VEXKE-313115 format. One record per residue: residue number from 1; residue in one letter; x, y, z of N, C-alpha, C, CB in turn. Coordinates in pm, 1 decimal. Glycine has a CB too. Example, Ala and Ser with C-alpha at 12.3 -4.5 7.8 and 13.67 -1.06 7.14 Angstrom:
! VEXKE-313115
+-----+--------+----------+----------+----------+----------+----------+----------+----------+----------+----------+----------+----------+----------+
: num : residu :      n_X :      n_Y :      n_Z :     ca_X :     ca_Y :     ca_Z :      c_X :      c_Y :      c_Z :     cb_X :     cb_Y :     cb_Z :
+-----+--------+----------+----------+----------+----------+----------+----------+----------+----------+----------+----------+----------+----------+
:   1 :      a :   1319.0 :   -569.0 :    780.0 :   1230.0 :   -450.0 :    780.0 :   1320.0 :   -330.0 :    780.0 :   1130.8 :   -447.3 :    904.6 :
:   2 :      s :   1285.0 :   -225.0 :    708.0 :   1367.0 :   -106.0 :    714.0 :   1290.0 :      3.0 :    787.0 :   1408.4 :    -59.8 :    572.5 :
+-----+--------+----------+----------+----------+----------+----------+----------+----------+----------+----------+----------+----------+----------+
! end
This chain:
! VEXKE-313115
+-----+--------+----------+----------+----------+----------+----------+----------+----------+----------+----------+----------+----------+----------+
: num : residu :      n_X :      n_Y :      n_Z :     ca_X :     ca_Y :     ca_Z :      c_X :      c_Y :      c_Z :     cb_X :     cb_Y :     cb_Z :
+-----+--------+----------+----------+----------+----------+----------+----------+----------+----------+----------+----------+----------+----------+
:   1 :      x :  -6852.5 :   9527.4 :   5805.7 :  -6987.9 :   9581.9 :   5798.4 :  -6982.6 :   9717.1 :   5728.8 :  -7051.3 :   9594.9 :   5940.4 :
:   2 :      x :  -7068.1 :   9737.0 :   5635.4 :  -7074.5 :   9865.4 :   5566.6 :  -7206.0 :   9934.1 :   5600.7 :  -7060.0 :   9847.2 :   5413.2 :
:   3 :      x :  -7193.6 :  10055.1 :   5647.5 :  -7312.3 :  10135.8 :   5676.1 :  -7364.7 :  10197.4 :   5547.8 :  -7280.9 :  10245.7 :   5779.7 :
:   4 :      x :  -7492.4 :  10223.9 :   5545.5 :  -7550.2 :  10297.6 :   5433.9 :  -7478.9 :  10431.8 :   5423.5 :  -7704.5 :  10316.7 :   5452.0 :
:   5 :      x :  -7455.8 :  10475.9 :   5301.9 :  -7389.7 :  10604.0 :   5278.0 :  -7483.6 :  10693.2 :   5197.8 :  -7253.9 :  10584.5 :   5203.3 :
:   6 :      x :  -7470.8 :  10823.2 :   5218.5 :  -7551.9 :  10920.8 :   5145.6 :  -7464.1 :  11036.5 :   5101.6 :  -7669.6 :  10971.9 :   5232.8 :
:   7 :      x :  -7505.7 :  11097.7 :   4993.2 :  -7430.6 :  11212.0 :   4942.6 :  -7454.6 :  11333.9 :   5031.0 :  -7470.0 :  11242.8 :   4796.7 :
:   8 :      x :  -7349.5 :  11408.5 :   5056.9 :  -7357.5 :  11531.3 :   5135.5 :  -7398.6 :  11644.9 :   5042.4 :  -7221.4 :  11562.7 :   5206.3 :
:   9 :      x :  -7526.4 :  11679.6 :   5048.1 :  -7579.0 :  11783.2 :   4958.8 :  -7557.6 :  11743.5 :   4814.2 :  -7512.4 :  11919.0 :   4987.0 :
:  10 :      x :  -7496.0 :  11833.3 :   4737.6 :  -7464.0 :  11804.3 :   4597.4 :  -7313.1 :  11803.3 :   4576.3 :  -7530.2 :  11907.7 :   4503.8 :
:  11 :      x :  -7238.5 :  11779.0 :   4683.3 :  -7092.1 :  11786.6 :   4679.3 :  -7025.0 :  11668.4 :   4610.9 :  -7039.4 :  11798.1 :   4817.8 :
:  12 :      x :  -7096.4 :  11557.0 :   4599.8 :  -7034.6 :  11436.4 :   4548.1 :  -6964.9 :  11355.7 :   4656.4 :  -6936.8 :  11471.4 :   4440.3 :
:  13 :      x :  -6957.1 :  11411.2 :   4776.3 :  -6895.3 :  11342.6 :   4890.2 :  -6998.9 :  11253.1 :   4955.1 :  -6837.6 :  11444.2 :   4993.4 :
:  14 :      x :  -6964.5 :  11127.6 :   4975.0 :  -7055.5 :  11035.4 :   5042.6 :  -7005.3 :  11007.0 :   5183.1 :  -7070.2 :  10904.1 :   4963.0 :
:  15 :      x :  -7098.4 :  11009.8 :   5277.2 :  -7067.3 :  10984.3 :   5417.7 :  -7159.5 :  10874.9 :   5470.0 :  -7081.4 :  11113.9 :   5502.7 :
:  16 :      x :  -7113.5 :  10800.7 :   5571.9 :  -7203.2 :  10703.1 :   5633.5 :  -7316.6 :  10776.3 :   5704.8 :  -7126.0 :  10611.5 :   5732.7 :
:  17 :      x :  -7430.3 :  10709.1 :   5720.4 :  -7545.9 :  10772.3 :   5784.2 :  -7524.5 :  10792.2 :   5933.8 :  -7670.9 :  10688.7 :   5760.8 :
:  18 :      x :  -7422.1 :  10729.9 :   5989.7 :  -7388.8 :  10746.3 :   6131.4 :  -7247.3 :  10801.4 :   6140.7 :  -7401.8 :  10610.7 :   6209.7 :
:  19 :      x :  -7232.0 :  10906.9 :   6217.2 :  -7100.9 :  10965.1 :   6241.1 :  -7062.2 :  10946.0 :   6386.9 :  -7099.6 :  11114.5 :   6203.6 :
:  20 :      x :  -6938.4 :  10974.5 :   6416.7 :  -6884.4 :  10959.7 :   6551.8 :  -6858.1 :  11098.9 :   6607.3 :  -6753.6 :  10872.7 :   6552.5 :
:  21 :      x :  -6933.1 :  11137.9 :   6709.3 :  -6914.8 :  11268.3 :   6771.7 :  -6797.1 :  11267.8 :   6867.6 :  -7041.1 :  11310.1 :   6844.8 :
:  22 :      x :  -6705.9 :  11360.1 :   6848.1 :  -6584.1 :  11365.6 :   6929.9 :  -6585.4 :  11481.3 :   7028.6 :  -6462.1 :  11376.9 :   6840.7 :
:  23 :      x :  -6704.1 :  11534.2 :   7056.3 :  -6716.4 :  11646.2 :   7148.5 :  -6679.9 :  11609.1 :   7291.1 :  -6856.1 :  11700.0 :   7144.9 :
:  24 :      x :  -6656.6 :  11708.7 :   7375.2 :  -6606.7 :  11685.4 :   7509.7 :  -6710.0 :  11637.2 :   7611.2 :  -6546.6 :  11808.9 :   7559.4 :
:  25 :      x :  -6839.0 :  11635.6 :   7575.8 :  -6940.0 :  11601.0 :   7675.9 :  -6924.4 :  11458.9 :   7729.5 :  -7077.9 :  11617.6 :   7617.0 :
:  26 :      x :  -6878.4 :  11365.0 :   7650.8 :  -6859.1 :  11227.5 :   7699.7 :  -6716.2 :  11204.3 :   7750.8 :  -6891.1 :  11127.0 :   7588.0 :
:  27 :      x :  -6628.1 :  11299.3 :   7729.9 :  -6489.4 :  11297.0 :   7777.4 :  -6401.2 :  11193.2 :   7708.3 :  -6487.9 :  11271.6 :   7924.4 :
:  28 :      x :  -6456.0 :  11110.1 :   7621.1 :  -6377.7 :  11003.7 :   7558.7 :  -6260.2 :  11058.1 :   7479.3 :  -6465.7 :  10920.4 :   7468.5 :
:  29 :      x :  -6284.1 :  11155.4 :   7394.1 :  -6178.5 :  11203.8 :   7305.4 :  -6092.0 :  11313.0 :   7368.0 :  -6239.3 :  11255.4 :   7178.3 :
:  30 :      x :  -6128.6 :  11361.2 :   7485.5 :  -6047.6 :  11464.8 :   7550.8 :  -5994.4 :  11418.6 :   7685.8 :  -6129.5 :  11592.0 :   7568.8 :
:  31 :      x :  -6032.8 :  11299.8 :   7729.0 :  -5990.6 :  11248.0 :   7858.7 :  -5857.5 :  11175.5 :   7852.7 :  -6095.2 :  11155.8 :   7913.3 :
:  32 :      x :  -5823.6 :  11108.1 :   7962.3 :  -5693.3 :  11044.1 :   7976.8 :  -5691.7 :  10894.4 :   7948.1 :  -5643.5 :  11066.8 :   8113.8 :
:  33 :      x :  -5805.3 :  10832.4 :   7922.3 :  -5810.2 :  10687.3 :   7904.2 :  -5781.3 :  10650.2 :   7758.6 :  -5947.8 :  10632.1 :   7947.2 :
:  34 :      x :  -5653.6 :  10645.4 :   7725.6 :  -5613.4 :  10619.0 :   7587.3 :  -5655.8 :  10480.7 :   7539.8 :  -5463.5 :  10633.6 :   7573.3 :
:  35 :      x :  -5646.4 :  10379.7 :   7625.4 :  -5686.2 :  10243.9 :   7586.1 :  -5833.6 :  10239.4 :   7546.3 :  -5659.5 :  10144.7 :   7700.9 :
:  36 :      x :  -5919.1 :  10302.1 :   7626.1 :  -6062.1 :  10305.4 :   7594.7 :  -6086.5 :  10382.5 :   7465.7 :  -6141.7 :  10368.5 :   7710.5 :
:  37 :      x :  -6017.2 :  10494.1 :   7449.8 :  -6032.7 :  10576.1 :   7329.9 :  -5995.1 :  10496.6 :   7204.8 :  -5946.5 :  10703.3 :   7340.3 :
:  38 :      x :  -5880.1 :  10429.8 :   7207.6 :  -5834.5 :  10353.8 :   7091.6 :  -5928.0 :  10237.5 :   7059.9 :  -5693.3 :  10301.9 :   7115.3 :
:  39 :      x :  -5973.3 :  10167.7 :   7161.0 :  -6064.0 :  10054.6 :   7140.0 :  -6197.8 :  10102.0 :   7083.1 :  -6086.4 :   9978.5 :   7272.1 :
:  40 :      x :  -6246.9 :  10215.0 :   7131.6 :  -6374.3 :  10267.9 :   7084.5 :  -6365.3 :  10313.4 :   6939.9 :  -6419.6 :  10383.1 :   7172.6 :
:  41 :      x :  -6258.2 :  10384.5 :   6904.6 :  -6240.5 :  10430.3 :   6766.6 :  -6221.3 :  10310.4 :   6673.9 :  -6119.6 :  10527.0 :   6755.9 :
:  42 :      x :  -6145.8 :  10211.3 :   6718.2 :  -6126.5 :  10090.0 :   6638.5 :  -6260.6 :  10022.5 :   6610.9 :  -6031.2 :   9992.2 :   6710.5 :
:  43 :      x :  -6343.7 :  10008.4 :   6712.4 :  -6474.8 :   9947.0 :   6695.7 :  -6562.5 :  10029.9 :   6601.5 :  -6543.7 :   9930.8 :   6831.8 :
:  44 :      x :  -6555.6 :  10161.4 :   6612.6 :  -6633.0 :  10247.3 :   6523.2 :  -6591.9 :  10224.8 :   6377.4 :  -6614.5 :  10395.4 :   6561.6 :
:  45 :      x :  -6461.8 :  10220.7 :   6351.6 :  -6412.6 :  10199.0 :   6215.7 :  -6452.7 :  10060.5 :   6165.0 :  -6259.7 :  10215.2 :   6210.6 :
:  46 :      x :  -6439.2 :   9960.2 :   6249.4 :  -6479.3 :   9824.7 :   6210.4 :  -6628.6 :   9815.5 :   6182.3 :  -6441.5 :   9725.5 :   6319.1 :
:  47 :      x :  -6706.7 :   9905.1 :   6241.7 :  -6851.9 :   9907.0 :   6221.8 :  -6891.5 :   9987.4 :   6098.4 :  -6920.7 :   9964.5 :   6344.7 :
:  48 :      x :  -6794.5 :  10046.9 :   6031.6 :  -6821.9 :  10121.1 :   5909.2 :  -6829.4 :  10271.1 :   5925.6 :  -6947.4 :  10074.2 :   5851.4 :
:  49 :      x :  -6803.3 :  10321.6 :   6044.2 :  -6805.5 :  10466.2 :   6066.9 :  -6673.6 :  10524.0 :   6018.0 :  -6829.1 :  10500.2 :   6218.0 :
:  50 :      x :  -6683.7 :  10618.3 :   5925.5 :  -6563.1 :  10682.5 :   5872.1 :  -6567.5 :  10833.6 :   5887.8 :  -6545.2 :  10647.1 :   5725.6 :
:  51 :      x :  -6674.3 :  10885.7 :   5947.2 :  -6687.3 :  11029.8 :   5969.7 :  -6675.2 :  11056.6 :   6118.3 :  -6822.5 :  11084.4 :   5914.3 :
:  52 :      x :  -6572.1 :  11130.8 :   6156.2 :  -6547.6 :  11168.1 :   6295.3 :  -6560.0 :  11319.3 :   6305.5 :  -6406.6 :  11119.0 :   6344.5 :
:  53 :      x :  -6661.0 :  11365.3 :   6379.8 :  -6688.5 :  11507.5 :   6395.1 :  -6603.7 :  11562.4 :   6508.5 :  -6839.0 :  11532.9 :   6421.6 :
:  54 :      x :  -6503.7 :  11641.3 :   6473.7 :  -6416.6 :  11699.2 :   6574.7 :  -6390.8 :  11845.8 :   6541.3 :  -6283.5 :  11620.6 :   6584.5 :
:  55 :      x :  -6345.3 :  11919.2 :   6639.3 :  -6315.0 :  12060.6 :   6620.9 :  -6216.6 :  12103.7 :   6729.3 :  -6444.9 :  12147.4 :   6625.4 :
:  56 :      x :  -6141.9 :  12209.0 :   6700.9 :  -6044.1 :  12258.3 :   6797.6 :  -6109.1 :  12289.9 :   6933.0 :  -5974.5 :  12383.0 :   6742.6 :
:  57 :      x :  -6230.3 :  12341.0 :   6931.0 :  -6298.4 :  12378.6 :   7054.6 :  -6331.0 :  12258.5 :   7143.6 :  -6425.6 :  12453.0 :   7022.0 :
:  58 :      x :  -6327.2 :  12138.0 :   7089.4 :  -6351.5 :  12017.5 :   7169.4 :  -6224.8 :  11985.5 :   7247.9 :  -6393.6 :  11896.2 :   7079.0 :
:  59 :      x :  -6214.2 :  12041.9 :   7365.3 :  -6096.6 :  12018.8 :   7449.7 :  -5977.6 :  12103.5 :   7409.0 :  -6058.0 :  11873.5 :   7445.5 :
:  60 :      x :  -6002.9 :  12212.8 :   7338.6 :  -5898.3 :  12305.8 :   7293.0 :  -5787.0 :  12230.6 :   7220.0 :  -5839.5 :  12384.3 :   7412.8 :
:  61 :      x :  -5829.0 :  12147.3 :   7124.1 :  -5735.0 :  12074.9 :   7039.3 :  -5712.1 :  11931.5 :   7078.9 :  -5606.3 :  12144.3 :   7038.7 :
:  62 :      x :  -5750.4 :  11893.3 :   7201.6 :  -5725.7 :  11757.0 :   7248.9 :  -5801.6 :  11653.6 :   7165.0 :  -5765.8 :  11744.3 :   7396.3 :
:  63 :      x :  -5924.7 :  11682.8 :   7128.3 :  -6003.3 :  11588.6 :   7049.6 :  -5937.4 :  11564.2 :   6913.6 :  -6147.0 :  11640.9 :   7030.9 :
:  64 :      x :  -5894.0 :  11668.8 :   6848.2 :  -5829.0 :  11653.2 :   6718.2 :  -5695.2 :  11580.8 :   6731.3 :  -5808.4 :  11790.0 :   6652.5 :
:  65 :      x :  -5620.4 :  11610.6 :   6834.6 :  -5491.6 :  11543.6 :   6855.6 :  -5511.9 :  11395.3 :   6882.2 :  -5415.3 :  11608.2 :   6972.5 :
:  66 :      x :  -5608.4 :  11363.8 :   6966.7 :  -5632.4 :  11223.9 :   7000.7 :  -5693.2 :  11148.8 :   6884.9 :  -5722.4 :  11213.2 :   7121.6 :
+-----+--------+----------+----------+----------+----------+----------+----------+----------+----------+----------+----------+----------+----------+
! end
């Protein structure tokens, strides 16, 4: 499945219209359930999501590491 993509400003970079938020509020990317995390990210990629919004502040590096 391919999601619609749009250009980011005038950068020439195209991103899918849906991104995956990796912030700590849902605990998925900073928690301990690795099986759930891997299955969820796999499903996101299979659905056409290629933009994962993460930052060091999301779990003090845990989100980026995971």
